[in-house]
N, C-alpha and C positions, 0 to 999 in steps of 0.2 A: 352504436359499439364504435371506441374512437381508439383509432389507431398513433402507436407514439414511436419517434423512429428511434433506434439505439443509440447512445451517445457512444463514439468511439474514442474519448480524450485519455489520454495514460498520462503517469507522473510518476518518477521514483521516488517513494516517499524516505526520508531521512533519519536512518537507523537513531541515530543519537537523541532527537525530537520522541521519536516511539518509545525510547526508552524513557524518556526523564518522562513522557507524560503518562505512561501507561505504566511502569514498574517493570522491573526486570521478569515476574513472575506472570506476567500477561500473558496468556495464550495463544499464538499466532491462530488456532484456528478460530478465535472470536476477531480477530481484528474486523475483517470485513462487514460484518457486523456495528461497528464502531464508526464507520466511517460514511462520509458523502462526498459526491462527484461535486467539487466546486463550480463546473462548468453549468451544468444542469441540475441541480440539488437533487438528483436520485441517490438513495440509500442504496440500491439495485448494484451493487457494486462488485467488482472481482478481485483479489490481489492473488498475484503469483510471486513466492519467492524466488531469488536466483540469487545463487552465494556467489562470491566474487571469483573472478577469473583468477587464474594459477599467477599471473602477472601483477597483475591487484594485490593479492594475498602478498608476495616479494616485496612491494612497495610499502605496504602499510596502509593502505588504504581501506577503508570502514565501507 
């Protein structure tokens, strides 16, 4: 049996790009199934949605 180290690379996804490529009706629950880690190539990825902080919302950050 072969053991594989878990990749711990992380990246902030660009919401405008996701919206443009997946469409506004694409379910967030399916997002992880459509992604691949650019570092190791694994399809076993986790997606965590973090809404913008109060300060970012006031500035108009997306």
